[in-house]
Backbone bond lengths (Angstrom), bond angles and torsions (degrees), N, CA, C in turn:
res aa  C-N    CA-C-N  psi(-1)  N-CA   C-N-CA  omega(-1)  CA-C   N-CA-C  phi
1 M - - - 1.511 - - 1.487 106.73 -
2 R 1.406 113.68 156.51 1.469 119.38 176.97 1.523 104.80 -101.59
3 F 1.308 116.80 145.81 1.444 124.84 177.51 1.550 113.77 -88.72
4 G 1.325 117.05 -9.48 1.445 123.04 173.12 1.406 112.98 -120.45
5 P 1.299 121.01 -177.07 1.475 124.24 -176.09 1.542 110.95 -78.63
6 D 1.276 116.16 150.66 1.400 121.05 178.33 1.537 111.11 -79.36
7 P 1.316 124.45 138.45 1.492 122.30 176.09 1.507 105.63 -81.31
8 T 1.336 113.12 155.88 1.494 119.16 178.41 1.496 106.53 -77.28
9 H 1.339 118.59 -31.17 1.472 123.27 -179.99 1.519 110.63 -146.88
10 T 1.334 116.55 156.27 1.373 121.70 173.14 1.486 110.41 -133.89
11 I 1.321 120.77 133.59 1.439 123.44 -176.26 1.521 105.32 -122.95
12 A 1.303 116.98 138.16 1.495 123.93 170.58 1.572 105.90 -93.62
13 H 1.274 118.26 113.94 1.518 125.13 177.83 1.459 113.91 -98.30
14 L 1.372 116.41 104.53 1.413 119.47 -178.32 1.519 106.55 -117.74
15 S 1.299 119.81 161.63 1.450 123.32 -176.74 1.462 112.20 -157.96
16 D 1.461 111.85 156.31 1.474 122.19 166.71 1.454 115.83 57.53
17 P 1.381 122.62 54.28 1.453 120.52 177.45 1.564 111.60 -70.12
18 H 1.305 115.25 -35.40 1.523 122.17 176.20 1.608 108.97 59.77
19 L 1.338 117.85 42.99 1.395 118.94 -178.77 1.503 112.39 -65.13
20 L 1.294 116.51 148.92 1.431 124.55 174.55 1.634 107.38 -119.20
21 A 1.375 114.66 154.79 1.422 120.87 179.13 1.553 111.20 -68.48
22 D 1.292 116.15 153.27 1.532 122.73 174.20 1.492 110.86 64.59
23 G 1.344 120.14 25.99 1.494 121.21 177.43 1.544 115.31 66.49
24 K 1.360 117.12 19.36 1.478 119.87 -175.80 1.492 108.04 -64.47
25 R 1.288 115.79 152.54 1.417 126.62 171.62 1.586 111.50 -83.38
26 L 1.341 115.62 133.30 1.368 119.34 178.44 1.560 113.57 -68.01
27 G 1.292 118.34 120.70 1.461 123.36 -173.20 1.521 110.11 68.44
28 G 1.331 118.97 17.33 1.430 122.45 -176.72 1.539 113.48 70.53
29 V 1.303 118.11 10.39 1.419 122.67 -176.59 1.545 113.59 -126.71
30 V 1.338 117.59 -53.13 1.451 121.10 -167.21 1.570 109.88 -84.95
31 E 1.300 113.65 124.94 1.458 123.31 178.49 1.550 109.76 -77.56
32 V 1.374 114.34 76.02 1.512 115.58 -171.04 1.479 113.88 -64.89
33 A 1.395 113.78 -37.82 1.482 116.95 -177.67 1.574 111.85 -67.34
34 E 1.369 110.24 -40.07 1.550 111.57 179.30 1.497 110.61 -66.64
35 H 1.372 114.93 -42.56 1.561 118.36 178.93 1.571 106.28 -56.18
36 L 1.320 120.53 -47.27 1.448 118.53 -176.87 1.594 107.71 -59.57
37 R 1.240 116.13 -46.16 1.522 121.70 -178.49 1.611 106.94 -53.01
38 R 1.319 111.21 -49.96 1.465 113.95 -179.28 1.503 115.40 -61.46
39 T 1.353 115.24 -34.18 1.433 124.74 -178.26 1.565 110.02 -66.89
40 V 1.354 118.57 -49.13 1.439 117.44 174.55 1.483 119.51 -71.62
41 Q 1.406 113.79 -23.51 1.474 120.43 171.85 1.550 108.52 -68.02
42 Q 1.344 118.28 -40.29 1.400 120.50 -175.11 1.533 108.99 -73.17
43 L 1.394 115.72 -31.57 1.441 118.34 176.92 1.598 107.56 -64.37
44 E 1.306 120.08 -43.47 1.397 123.17 176.61 1.473 115.26 -59.83
45 R 1.371 114.46 -38.49 1.477 119.52 -177.14 1.574 111.85 -67.16
46 T 1.305 115.05 -19.37 1.497 117.64 178.36 1.452 112.86 -65.55
47 G 1.323 117.47 -21.49 1.486 123.03 178.48 1.567 107.77 73.08
48 R 1.294 120.90 10.04 1.430 119.99 -174.14 1.548 107.87 -85.59
49 A 1.317 115.92 147.40 1.400 118.38 173.88 1.552 106.73 -90.80
50 V 1.324 116.72 129.45 1.485 121.35 -179.25 1.486 112.10 -120.43
51 D 1.359 117.38 142.18 1.410 120.60 176.10 1.576 114.61 -75.39
52 A 1.424 110.98 -32.05 1.440 113.33 -176.14 1.511 107.64 -158.09
53 M 1.318 118.17 152.20 1.362 124.89 165.52 1.629 107.61 -106.36
54 V 1.326 109.47 116.05 1.506 117.34 -177.10 1.564 108.45 -104.83
55 F 1.385 115.99 119.76 1.495 119.56 -178.19 1.540 101.96 -109.76
56 T 1.401 115.13 113.87 1.424 124.44 -178.54 1.483 118.20 -85.95
57 G 1.379 115.28 51.63 1.370 117.08 166.65 1.529 115.71 95.16
58 D 1.401 112.62 166.49 1.492 126.95 -172.40 1.521 105.10 49.93
59 L 1.324 115.93 57.14 1.505 125.12 177.09 1.545 107.18 -66.68
60 T 1.314 113.50 -40.41 1.469 117.57 173.04 1.474 111.64 -123.15
61 D 1.276 117.86 168.49 1.449 122.79 -178.24 1.539 112.38 -90.66
62 L 1.324 116.42 -32.04 1.473 123.61 -175.66 1.444 115.61 -124.89
63 G 1.324 117.24 0.33 1.516 119.67 -178.01 1.491 111.36 71.79
64 E 1.368 121.94 29.15 1.447 122.15 -177.63 1.557 108.68 -82.27
65 P 1.330 114.27 139.55 1.404 121.54 -179.00 1.560 110.71 -56.53
66 D 1.320 114.85 -44.83 1.464 118.67 178.36 1.580 113.74 -59.65
67 A 1.283 115.41 -32.99 1.445 120.97 -179.50 1.533 109.92 -69.75
68 Y 1.355 116.51 -42.77 1.510 119.32 173.36 1.543 111.48 -58.58
69 R 1.406 114.12 -45.00 1.488 112.97 178.68 1.503 114.46 -64.88
70 E 1.368 118.16 -29.88 1.412 119.29 177.29 1.538 111.17 -75.36
71 L 1.251 118.03 -28.27 1.504 124.21 173.19 1.460 107.51 -60.93
72 R 1.254 119.81 -51.78 1.509 123.34 -178.50 1.517 108.09 -63.15
73 K 1.301 116.12 -42.75 1.501 118.13 178.93 1.580 114.05 -55.09
74 I 1.374 112.98 -41.13 1.441 116.20 -179.36 1.490 111.19 -79.47
75 V 1.232 121.44 -41.30 1.432 124.49 -169.00 1.526 116.80 -83.42
76 L 1.381 116.97 -39.29 1.427 120.33 -164.91 1.577 108.03 -73.14
77 P 1.374 121.77 -38.20 1.417 116.78 175.85 1.543 115.48 -60.89
78 S 1.260 116.60 -34.85 1.469 119.68 173.96 1.527 113.67 -65.17
79 A 1.389 112.86 -44.80 1.456 114.59 175.24 1.508 112.65 -59.77
80 D 1.341 120.26 -36.32 1.430 122.23 178.62 1.501 111.23 -63.84
81 R 1.377 115.17 -40.88 1.477 117.56 179.01 1.528 110.53 -68.52
82 L 1.354 120.62 -34.13 1.385 122.31 173.18 1.475 120.18 -81.46
83 E 1.336 109.93 -6.15 1.543 120.62 -179.28 1.504 110.41 51.74
84 C 1.283 114.84 49.97 1.481 121.90 -178.66 1.511 110.68 -128.15
85 E 1.358 114.25 156.41 1.493 120.64 177.31 1.580 108.61 -77.37
86 V 1.359 115.45 153.46 1.437 122.70 169.09 1.443 111.27 -108.54
87 I 1.358 119.84 129.09 1.458 126.35 179.42 1.555 106.35 -115.34
88 W 1.263 114.87 111.53 1.486 121.92 174.25 1.538 109.12 -89.16
89 V 1.354 115.75 146.51 1.370 120.82 175.18 1.524 109.37 -136.31
90 M 1.381 120.33 137.64 1.330 121.40 -176.50 1.584 113.95 -70.59
91 G 1.287 118.24 148.93 1.510 124.75 176.05 1.550 109.34 -127.96
92 N 1.305 116.05 165.76 1.450 119.19 -178.06 1.441 113.36 -65.23
93 H 1.340 122.22 -19.11 1.504 123.49 174.56 1.487 113.30 -85.00
94 D 1.374 118.01 -12.39 1.429 124.20 173.24 1.464 114.25 -80.43
95 E 1.322 115.80 160.08 1.522 120.32 175.73 1.502 108.79 -121.50
96 R 1.247 117.09 131.99 1.497 121.12 -172.53 1.511 115.37 -55.94
97 G 1.322 115.28 -46.80 1.467 120.78 -177.74 1.505 110.38 -56.71
98 P 1.360 119.75 -66.33 1.433 121.00 -179.99 1.517 115.23 -59.73
99 Y 1.340 116.17 -29.37 1.474 117.64 175.58 1.465 111.95 -64.34
100 S 1.405 115.20 -46.13 1.436 122.15 -179.67 1.631 110.03 -61.97
101 Q 1.256 110.50 -46.77 1.494 116.00 -174.12 1.551 111.26 -69.77
102 H 1.289 120.16 -42.16 1.436 121.68 -168.59 1.508 115.13 -97.57
103 L 1.352 116.44 -18.84 1.446 120.96 173.24 1.507 115.59 -96.48
104 F 1.334 114.80 -29.00 1.465 117.47 -174.54 1.577 114.49 -128.67
105 D 1.435 111.64 7.43 1.457 116.11 -179.53 1.544 109.28 56.05
106 G 1.309 119.73 34.40 1.416 123.21 -177.68 1.574 109.82 -102.66
107 P 1.392 115.55 -167.67 1.367 120.69 -177.41 1.519 115.07 -76.77
108 D 1.327 118.83 164.38 1.465 122.25 169.22 1.491 106.90 -82.21
109 T 1.330 117.34 108.75 1.485 123.84 -165.84 1.534 108.33 -141.74
110 D 1.270 115.54 160.75 1.416 123.66 172.88 1.555 109.05 -114.01
111 D 1.304 116.38 8.73 1.459 121.66 178.45 1.556 112.14 -69.89
112 P 1.358 117.25 141.91 1.439 116.06 172.00 1.503 116.75 -46.15
113 Q 1.329 116.61 140.78 1.468 121.34 -179.43 1.485 112.30 -100.17
114 D 1.337 116.64 66.64 1.440 123.00 179.11 1.487 109.75 -96.05
115 R 1.326 120.38 132.15 1.495 126.66 179.82 1.524 110.96 -140.47
116 V 1.344 111.30 155.25 1.432 118.21 177.65 1.500 110.17 -118.02
117 Y 1.360 121.06 140.30 1.393 125.08 179.26 1.537 107.89 -128.50
118 D 1.350 115.38 147.23 1.404 124.32 175.33 1.494 110.62 -117.27
119 L 1.393 116.74 109.38 1.416 123.73 179.39 1.543 109.81 -104.19
120 Q 1.339 111.42 79.29 1.480 118.00 179.75 1.544 110.88 49.53
121 G 1.310 117.29 51.32 1.402 121.62 174.55 1.531 113.16 96.88
122 L 1.301 120.27 -17.22 1.434 123.17 168.60 1.523 111.72 -89.39
123 R 1.313 116.16 121.16 1.441 120.86 -178.64 1.443 109.74 -92.11
124 V 1.321 118.73 127.57 1.525 124.61 172.15 1.559 105.44 -117.36
125 I 1.328 110.55 125.32 1.470 120.68 176.90 1.461 111.52 -110.30
126 A 1.345 116.72 113.42 1.527 122.51 176.91 1.521 107.42 -83.71
127 L 1.359 114.79 116.75 1.462 116.48 177.84 1.570 108.91 -110.98
128 D 1.355 108.09 135.25 1.478 116.55 -179.26 1.588 106.91 -90.93
129 S 1.360 115.47 102.05 1.454 121.48 -174.29 1.586 110.35 -93.58
130 T 1.410 115.53 9.12 1.429 114.63 -175.26 1.569 113.89 -81.66
131 V 1.338 113.82 153.10 1.429 119.91 178.95 1.567 105.43 -118.34
132 T 1.318 112.00 123.15 1.519 117.35 -173.23 1.457 112.11 -56.08
133 G 1.372 120.46 122.25 1.401 123.92 172.64 1.517 110.57 94.42
134 Y 1.361 121.84 -1.99 1.440 124.94 -171.99 1.550 108.15 -134.73
135 H 1.340 113.42 161.80 1.464 119.26 178.38 1.540 110.53 -99.42
136 H 1.262 116.94 -18.30 1.554 115.97 174.62 1.512 110.48 -73.44
137 G 1.328 116.85 174.49 1.471 120.21 -174.05 1.512 108.74 -120.76
138 G 1.313 113.44 167.25 1.433 122.69 173.99 1.516 114.35 -175.62
139 L 1.353 118.34 159.44 1.426 120.97 177.75 1.611 103.86 -125.45
140 D 1.377 113.98 122.42 1.456 116.44 -175.23 1.567 109.75 -78.97
141 E 1.345 116.84 174.36 1.399 122.37 -178.87 1.538 115.23 -61.22
142 E 1.321 113.21 -34.47 1.460 118.49 179.39 1.534 111.06 -69.75
143 Q 1.343 115.61 -39.48 1.463 117.54 178.04 1.560 111.00 -67.22
144 L 1.278 115.93 -39.95 1.558 121.19 -179.59 1.477 108.69 -64.75
145 R 1.337 120.80 -39.25 1.433 124.55 178.65 1.547 107.39 -63.22
146 W 1.370 114.32 -48.87 1.433 116.61 179.34 1.492 112.70 -59.66
147 L 1.355 117.49 -44.47 1.449 119.78 175.40 1.539 114.90 -58.48
148 A 1.338 117.17 -43.69 1.405 119.11 176.92 1.515 112.19 -58.69
149 D 1.345 117.78 -41.45 1.451 120.17 179.27 1.509 111.65 -61.55
150 E 1.424 115.19 -39.92 1.489 118.52 -177.12 1.527 105.99 -66.97
151 L 1.363 119.18 -41.88 1.426 119.44 -173.91 1.544 115.71 -79.21
152 A 1.368 115.14 -3.27 1.438 120.25 -179.37 1.550 109.68 -63.96
153 T 1.362 114.68 -29.24 1.537 117.99 -179.34 1.527 104.92 -109.63
154 P 1.284 115.30 110.07 1.533 118.53 178.60 1.555 112.30 -60.67
155 A 1.344 115.81 149.67 1.493 122.44 171.62 1.439 112.34 -94.63
156 E 1.318 113.63 156.09 1.509 121.89 -171.56 1.614 108.05 -55.44
157 H 1.254 119.01 -42.91 1.498 122.10 -175.71 1.516 108.13 -110.11
158 G 1.273 120.39 11.76 1.543 120.46 -178.51 1.448 110.06 86.66
159 T 1.441 110.71 -174.05 1.498 118.17 -172.93 1.556 110.42 -128.97
160 L 1.314 115.41 140.18 1.440 120.68 170.11 1.593 103.63 -109.45
161 L 1.307 116.41 139.43 1.521 122.78 170.98 1.427 103.85 -102.24
162 A 1.373 116.08 135.01 1.445 125.87 176.47 1.532 107.03 -120.22
163 M 1.287 115.32 119.38 1.453 122.50 -177.58 1.479 113.86 -149.88
164 H 1.329 117.43 159.91 1.527 115.72 -176.45 1.425 115.09 -81.87
165 H 1.424 119.84 -45.83 1.449 122.37 -177.20 1.522 111.85 -86.92
166 P 1.322 116.41 115.72 1.492 119.20 -176.51 1.539 108.25 -64.42
167 P 1.362 118.56 146.83 1.512 118.78 177.92 1.497 107.75 -92.13
168 I 1.300 120.91 34.37 1.484 123.42 179.56 1.617 102.91 -133.57
169 P 1.385 112.71 161.42 1.424 117.35 178.27 1.602 114.70 -73.97
170 S 1.296 115.50 170.17 1.485 122.72 -179.78 1.458 107.68 -114.84
171 V 1.335 116.60 144.46 1.416 120.35 171.05 1.474 112.23 -79.51
172 V 1.349 116.22 -17.41 1.521 119.70 169.79 1.522 103.81 -87.45
173 D 1.280 113.09 101.59 1.532 120.90 -163.20 1.470 111.46 -61.74
174 L 1.304 122.16 -36.70 1.475 122.49 177.57 1.472 113.81 -59.76
175 M 1.327 120.35 -25.66 1.467 125.07 176.18 1.530 109.14 -66.54
176 N 1.329 120.01 -23.66 1.436 116.76 -177.97 1.528 111.35 -73.14
177 L 1.281 119.46 -13.09 1.548 125.18 174.96 1.559 105.45 -73.29
178 L 1.467 115.82 -18.73 1.388 117.67 -174.02 1.561 108.78 -117.39
179 G 1.295 114.89 28.53 1.465 123.43 -175.33 1.547 113.91 -77.78
180 L 1.340 115.76 -164.93 1.442 121.47 -178.60 1.538 111.90 -100.87
181 D 1.300 117.45 123.82 1.523 118.19 174.30 1.472 111.54 -81.82
182 N 1.313 117.61 174.23 1.484 123.87 174.61 1.532 111.35 60.53
183 R 1.352 115.36 36.40 1.481 116.71 -179.11 1.514 110.67 -66.49
184 D 1.294 120.70 -46.54 1.464 122.39 -179.40 1.506 114.72 -58.03
185 A 1.337 120.57 -36.18 1.449 124.24 174.36 1.547 109.23 -69.10
186 F 1.346 118.83 -44.91 1.330 126.32 178.14 1.554 112.59 -57.91
187 A 1.421 113.07 -44.41 1.471 116.04 176.80 1.483 115.55 -63.67
188 D 1.370 117.95 -33.48 1.412 123.31 -179.15 1.508 109.87 -64.82
189 V 1.358 117.48 -31.31 1.421 119.20 -176.51 1.435 110.48 -78.78
190 I 1.305 123.35 -39.67 1.441 127.56 -174.61 1.509 114.81 -85.56
191 A 1.354 117.51 -24.39 1.463 119.74 -177.49 1.516 109.37 -64.43
192 G 1.373 116.02 130.62 1.399 119.71 175.69 1.565 112.81 82.47
193 S 1.334 115.90 -2.19 1.507 120.08 174.50 1.487 113.88 -84.58
194 D 1.333 115.67 -172.30 1.505 115.79 177.14 1.532 114.46 -91.28
195 V 1.392 116.17 15.32 1.477 118.87 -179.82 1.501 108.02 -70.50
196 R 1.365 114.53 123.71 1.498 122.90 -177.08 1.484 113.14 -99.66
197 G 1.347 116.07 -15.08 1.462 117.00 -179.09 1.496 111.06 -174.58
198 V 1.311 117.94 157.60 1.463 122.54 173.61 1.534 105.60 -121.75
199 L 1.412 109.82 134.02 1.471 117.44 179.46 1.560 102.60 -112.24
200 A 1.375 115.72 132.50 1.460 119.42 -175.20 1.509 108.00 -143.54
201 G 1.345 112.65 174.28 1.461 118.58 179.78 1.610 109.57 -136.66
202 H 1.326 118.22 -128.37 1.441 119.74 171.30 1.483 119.19 76.50
203 F 1.349 115.46 -44.12 1.490 118.05 -174.29 1.537 112.82 -79.20
204 H 1.297 116.60 -19.19 1.521 119.49 -176.62 1.531 116.00 64.69
205 Y 1.300 117.20 22.60 1.419 124.60 167.84 1.582 109.32 -154.88
206 S 1.280 111.83 154.73 1.528 115.67 -175.63 1.518 107.22 -81.89
207 C 1.349 112.80 137.29 1.474 119.75 172.78 1.572 107.17 -158.82
208 H 1.309 115.75 166.39 1.482 121.69 -178.19 1.557 106.38 -139.25
209 G 1.331 111.01 151.39 1.474 116.58 175.98 1.581 107.44 -163.39
210 T 1.256 113.04 -169.92 1.569 119.71 172.96 1.473 110.26 -126.18
211 F 1.299 113.18 156.07 1.438 121.08 -179.12 1.576 108.23 -152.28
212 A 1.234 116.01 120.75 1.545 121.12 -175.90 1.444 111.26 53.90
213 G 1.451 115.92 37.29 1.453 118.58 -179.73 1.524 113.21 77.18
214 V 1.368 121.00 10.17 1.386 124.96 -174.88 1.583 108.22 -115.66
215 P 1.346 116.65 136.26 1.491 115.94 177.00 1.481 110.58 -70.09
216 V 1.348 115.63 139.34 1.472 120.79 179.14 1.573 107.19 -120.08
217 S 1.311 119.29 129.63 1.464 121.04 179.73 1.466 108.59 -127.72
218 V 1.326 114.75 126.28 1.539 124.33 -178.29 1.564 104.55 -106.69
219 A 1.315 113.33 122.01 1.477 117.74 177.25 1.528 111.69 -83.52
220 A 1.369 112.91 152.44 1.427 115.94 171.48 1.493 111.41 -64.91
221 A 1.318 117.57 160.45 1.549 121.48 174.71 1.425 110.96 -80.67
222 S 1.401 115.27 155.40 1.430 120.09 172.13 1.454 111.32 -87.83
223 C 1.396 120.04 -19.40 1.461 120.54 -177.23 1.560 114.44 -84.09
224 Y 1.283 116.36 -59.00 1.475 120.80 178.82 1.534 105.03 -157.17
225 S 1.327 115.20 167.91 1.483 120.22 -174.39 1.521 109.28 -118.64
226 L 1.342 112.57 155.11 1.474 120.09 167.35 1.562 103.63 -93.73
227 D 1.317 113.09 142.37 1.450 123.28 -177.37 1.524 103.36 -89.47
228 A 1.443 117.58 99.85 1.467 122.73 -178.62 1.451 110.56 -72.11
229 G 1.359 120.12 -13.97 1.438 126.50 176.02 1.548 116.14 -94.41
230 A 1.278 118.68 6.29 1.433 124.71 -178.89 1.505 109.18 -67.14
231 P 1.384 123.51 164.46 1.458 123.36 179.37 1.537 109.31 -57.94
232 N 1.373 111.92 149.25 1.483 117.20 -173.90 1.603 110.64 -56.24
233 R 1.321 107.67 141.55 1.564 117.27 177.70 1.501 110.22 80.48
234 S 1.295 122.88 -6.39 1.387 123.86 179.41 1.480 113.67 -88.00
235 L 1.357 120.60 145.11 1.445 122.26 171.03 1.585 105.32 -119.42
236 V 1.369 110.43 112.33 1.415 117.65 -178.48 1.435 116.97 -122.67
237 G 1.313 119.58 116.76 1.471 124.33 -179.95 1.484 108.42 -87.39
238 V 1.350 115.71 137.78 1.504 119.25 175.76 1.613 108.82 -131.83
239 D 1.232 113.75 146.42 1.447 121.64 178.25 1.554 108.90 -87.56
240 G 1.289 113.91 75.12 1.409 122.32 -172.40 1.472 112.70 178.77
241 R 1.388 119.88 175.13 1.484 126.49 178.47 1.547 114.17 55.24
242 Q 1.385 114.44 25.83 1.435 117.62 170.95 1.544 110.45 -64.34
243 G 1.311 114.61 162.78 1.449 121.19 175.33 1.384 113.46 175.81
244 F 1.362 115.70 -169.94 1.483 126.79 176.17 1.525 109.99 -151.93
245 D 1.337 120.91 169.40 1.399 127.35 -176.76 1.541 110.23 -113.73
246 L 1.254 117.24 141.86 1.470 121.66 163.34 1.516 105.01 -102.65
247 V 1.339 115.40 129.80 1.451 122.33 -177.24 1.539 108.01 -117.68
248 D 1.348 116.48 108.47 1.439 123.07 178.61 1.516 109.68 -96.22
249 I 1.261 115.16 128.21 1.473 122.96 -177.28 1.492 107.17 -105.57
250 Y 1.320 115.72 122.93 1.490 125.05 170.86 1.485 109.38 -114.47
251 P 1.336 113.48 165.89 1.450 118.68 -177.59 1.572 112.22 -59.09
252 D 1.311 116.74 -31.22 1.435 118.44 -178.73 1.531 120.43 -119.19
253 S 1.433 109.50 7.34 1.523 112.47 -176.39 1.579 109.93 -163.24
254 L 1.291 111.49 162.44 1.471 117.59 172.79 1.535 108.57 -118.61
255 L 1.342 115.96 138.24 1.428 116.85 176.24 1.533 113.20 -120.31
256 H 1.246 118.65 122.55 1.513 122.03 -177.00 1.489 106.36 -109.47
257 T 1.360 116.25 121.80 1.482 123.04 -179.78 1.498 106.98 -120.44
258 Q 1.341 116.10 118.59 1.433 122.50 174.58 1.470 114.24 -75.85
259 I 1.326 120.52 125.21 1.450 124.71 177.13 1.549 107.42 -109.67
260 P 1.287 118.73 104.09 1.429 120.29 -179.97 1.564 108.71 -80.07
261 L 1.342 117.63 152.31 1.383 125.08 179.85 1.507 109.09 -73.84
262 G 1.353 118.00 153.47 1.395 123.40 176.72 1.542 113.11 102.68
263 S 1.309 112.95 171.83 1.503 120.15 -176.78 1.539 109.22 -137.15
264 P 1.407 114.83 82.22 1.434 115.83 178.78 1.469 114.50 -68.00
265 P 1.395 120.21 163.16 1.499 121.18 -176.42 1.474 108.31 -57.45
266 V 1.407 113.72 142.21 1.430 123.77 178.43 1.527 103.42 -86.26
267 V 1.384 113.69 129.91 1.509 113.82 179.63 1.637 112.42 -122.87
268 S 1.326 111.37 -7.58 1.424 117.80 174.46 1.465 114.21 -164.98
269 G 1.330 125.61 173.33 1.389 124.04 171.79 1.546 111.26 142.76
270 F 1.359 112.17 174.38 1.524 121.24 177.98 1.502 106.85 -126.80
271 D 1.320 117.33 151.99 1.457 121.51 -174.83 1.563 105.05 -109.28
272 D 1.368 113.72 -171.87 1.458 120.03 -176.18 1.583 108.05 -64.99
273 A 1.191 119.07 -30.98 1.526 116.53 -176.95 1.551 109.69 -61.64
274 V 1.313 117.55 -36.45 1.448 120.16 177.14 1.423 113.02 -67.74
275 A 1.401 118.07 -42.21 1.383 122.15 179.70 1.561 109.86 -64.11
276 D 1.316 117.28 -42.23 1.436 122.35 176.29 1.524 114.82 -57.98
277 A 1.428 110.52 -44.21 1.505 113.96 177.65 1.569 113.62 -66.46
278 L 1.302 116.04 -36.86 1.496 116.89 173.02 1.521 111.77 -63.81
279 A 1.324 114.55 -43.89 1.555 116.64 -176.29 1.560 107.55 -63.83
280 A 1.309 119.64 -24.02 1.475 117.92 -178.66 1.539 111.66 -79.75
281 L 1.312 117.65 -12.52 1.452 121.12 177.75 1.473 112.72 -79.49
282 P 1.315 123.54 151.53 1.441 124.61 168.81 1.490 112.56 -58.34
283 A 1.303 120.42 149.17 1.437 122.23 -173.81 1.518 115.98 -50.69
284 H 1.443 117.70 -43.45 1.449 115.10 -176.48 1.456 111.03 -78.71
285 E 1.368 120.63 -23.27 1.534 120.42 171.34 1.563 109.69 -71.04
286 R 1.294 117.75 -38.40 1.446 120.51 178.71 1.440 112.09 -56.36
287 R 1.319 117.81 -46.84 1.459 120.53 -176.85 1.538 109.85 -66.97
288 E 1.384 118.30 -42.48 1.392 120.90 -179.53 1.570 108.95 -67.60
289 A 1.330 123.14 -38.20 1.447 125.58 -177.34 1.530 107.89 -63.25
290 F 1.348 118.26 -45.83 1.413 116.46 -166.60 1.542 110.04 -100.64
291 S 1.281 123.23 -19.32 1.378 124.26 -172.74 1.576 113.68 -100.54
292 S 1.345 114.99 -39.84 1.466 123.30 -173.60 1.576 109.04 -60.44
293 K 1.330 119.57 132.26 1.410 126.47 175.73 1.595 109.64 -65.53
294 S 1.337 113.72 -23.81 1.491 117.76 -176.27 1.528 110.51 -102.67
295 S 1.336 116.33 14.65 1.434 117.06 -179.14 1.514 114.23 -62.99
296 T 1.290 115.52 141.00 1.493 121.17 177.09 1.566 110.47 -112.18
297 W 1.369 116.88 8.52 1.451 122.84 176.98 1.581 108.65 -66.14
298 T 1.270 115.63 132.35 1.459 122.22 -177.94 1.557 109.09 -112.85
299 P 1.331 118.37 114.70 1.450 121.33 177.89 1.562 111.14 -53.02
300 P 1.291 120.14 149.10 1.416 121.21 171.90 1.478 116.45 -59.25
301 A 1.296 122.62 134.65 1.502 127.73 178.88 1.474 108.70 70.20
302 Y 1.407 122.62 17.57 1.430 117.87 174.05 1.535 110.89 -122.69
């Protein structure tokens, strides 16, 4: 049994793999393909059932066809084992033509790659916030009209927007030069709609904020991280602190849990045997056994 409520949906929010063709290292240093493999393996190790894996952009570093094929080779077997959908989102390092061709078997196009997904009543809208030839982001008038039309009909469990460029500022100040344009027009579209949250990437570190009254969650990158605690005005990339988020959707709330990569030393904890023993107790005894500071209950094997 679970001791807390069950979510209606769970999303794995991953971002910024920056894959290169032929297994190349990013900058000649970062093992981006291996880091992505570790990320999806760690997701599987959680044992959590997920409805979708949502990748919020910069799937590749140069938009190379072989990099998109490698991305699918790493991710899709994991998605099959998890029996979940995969939702790709464009990032500024991606290229629309190869993205369309090699992830969706679509045409070679420069049209925005906006798509709508229905996860058993939870709507996820993938927004292409890229600006051709630039690293900053934006949503043009046609995209915003399209989005407004989609949001005109509420979804049963509400809507999540998945996009690369977060509609919030960055504490790494140089990243604000590469932020999202047209925020006021974007806010006008989503304010008062059924949008429950925005999932984003781009910053290469985890952070949270609000925009137009909507929670915004930025996932850590799977490739490398920006040090948000570096000296002011510095932009410092480090090969560490990678991770992903689990997003649990409840009728009245969203819960974002960051899962960092790696296995640090275990210093304390309880295993399934303890949880099973607590579950076997009546509800009032369970609270007294585990919460009371004067409890004399002894977990099994401890």
